[in-house]
C-alpha positions as CSV (number, residue, x, y, z in Angstrom):
1,M,-136.8,74.4,-85.8
2,R,-135.7,75.5,-82.3
3,E,-132.1,75.9,-81.6
4,R,-130.7,74.2,-78.7
5,K,-129.0,75.9,-75.9
6,L,-125.2,74.8,-75.4
7,P,-124.4,74.0,-71.6
8,V,-122.8,76.9,-69.7
9,K,-120.1,76.5,-67.3
10,H,-121.0,78.8,-64.4
11,I,-118.3,80.8,-62.3
12,M,-119.1,79.8,-58.8
13,G,-117.2,81.3,-55.7
14,I,-117.7,78.1,-53.7
15,R,-115.2,75.3,-54.0
16,H,-114.9,71.7,-52.9
17,G,-114.1,71.6,-49.2
18,D,-115.4,74.9,-48.2
19,N,-117.6,75.3,-45.1
20,V,-121.0,76.7,-46.1
21,K,-124.5,77.4,-44.6
22,V,-127.8,76.5,-46.2
23,V,-129.7,79.7,-46.3
24,A,-133.0,78.4,-48.0
25,G,-134.9,75.3,-48.4
26,R,-135.8,72.3,-46.3
27,D,-132.4,72.4,-44.5
28,K,-132.2,76.0,-43.8
29,G,-129.7,76.8,-41.1
30,K,-127.6,73.7,-41.4
31,T,-123.9,74.2,-42.0
32,G,-121.4,71.6,-43.6
33,R,-118.4,71.0,-45.8
34,V,-119.0,71.0,-49.6
35,L,-118.4,67.5,-51.0
36,T,-119.0,68.0,-54.7
37,V,-119.2,71.0,-57.1
38,D,-121.1,70.9,-60.5
39,P,-120.5,74.1,-62.2
40,W,-122.4,72.9,-65.3
41,K,-125.6,72.5,-63.3
42,N,-124.9,75.2,-60.8
43,R,-125.2,72.8,-57.9
44,V,-123.3,71.7,-54.8
45,T,-123.4,68.8,-52.5
46,V,-123.1,69.8,-48.7
47,E,-122.4,67.1,-45.9
48,H,-125.4,66.2,-43.9
49,A,-127.8,68.5,-45.9
50,N,-130.5,67.7,-48.2
51,M,-130.5,64.0,-47.2
52,I,-132.5,61.5,-49.4
53,K,-133.3,57.8,-49.2
54,R,-131.9,55.7,-52.0
55,H,-133.1,52.1,-52.5
56,T,-130.1,50.1,-53.8
57,R,-129.9,46.6,-54.8
58,P,-127.2,44.4,-53.4
59,N,-124.1,43.9,-55.7
60,P,-121.5,41.5,-54.2
61,Q,-118.9,42.4,-56.9
62,K,-118.7,45.9,-55.7
63,N,-119.3,44.9,-51.9
64,I,-122.6,46.8,-51.8
65,K,-125.0,45.5,-49.1
66,G,-128.1,47.0,-50.5
67,G,-131.2,48.3,-48.9
68,I,-132.4,51.9,-47.9
69,I,-129.4,54.2,-47.7
70,D,-129.4,57.9,-46.7
71,K,-127.2,60.0,-48.9
72,E,-126.7,63.8,-49.7
73,A,-128.5,65.1,-52.7
74,P,-127.1,68.3,-54.7
75,I,-128.5,71.8,-53.6
76,H,-128.5,74.8,-56.0
77,V,-125.6,77.1,-55.3
78,S,-128.0,80.1,-54.7
79,N,-129.2,78.2,-51.5
80,V,-125.9,78.2,-49.9
81,M,-123.5,80.8,-48.6
82,L,-119.8,80.6,-47.7
83,L,-118.8,80.8,-44.0
84,C,-115.9,83.1,-43.5
85,P,-113.2,81.7,-41.2
86,N,-112.3,85.2,-40.1
87,C,-115.6,86.8,-39.1
88,E,-117.4,83.5,-38.7
89,K,-120.6,84.6,-40.5
90,H,-122.0,83.6,-43.8
91,T,-120.9,85.9,-46.7
92,R,-120.5,86.4,-50.4
93,A,-117.3,85.6,-51.8
94,G,-115.4,88.3,-53.9
95,F,-112.2,88.1,-55.9
96,T,-109.2,90.2,-55.9
97,T,-105.8,90.1,-57.5
98,L,-102.9,90.2,-55.2
99,S,-99.4,92.1,-55.7
100,D,-97.8,89.0,-57.0
101,G,-100.5,88.4,-59.6
102,S,-102.2,85.6,-58.1
103,K,-106.1,85.7,-57.9
104,T,-107.6,84.9,-54.4
105,R,-111.2,84.9,-52.9
106,I,-112.0,87.7,-50.2
107,C,-114.8,88.0,-47.7
108,R,-117.2,90.7,-48.6
109,R,-117.9,91.5,-44.9
110,C,-114.4,91.8,-43.5
111,E,-112.4,92.2,-46.8
112,K,-109.9,89.6,-45.6
113,T,-108.6,86.7,-47.8
114,M,-110.3,83.3,-47.4
115,E,-107.6,80.8,-47.5
116,F,-108.8,77.4,-46.7
117,G,-105.7,75.4,-47.9
118,N,-107.7,73.1,-50.2
119,D,-106.6,74.0,-53.7
């Protein structure tokens, strides 16, 4: 019998609220804010990128009107890159430990810390 693989939580340098640029796929070149992060599936949802049409039924209890709704679908994390607020280019995120012992993300291009004030 085949053994089942256990789900793995991936370490991602992208967090909720970061500004990212889509570098591959149908929406290549678009930029937006990260709405959701799923480290178990290695996917992120980016604002106004990978839009899909969702057919929904009306539900008066939840105040849902129904019809065809445009919404964002998740994108694989390898298809997006962080936008550095300092050098304003897409970059990889690195991690470093500061002198006070806290861990922070740095830009691989300009080597400055990327503090977005979201966590």
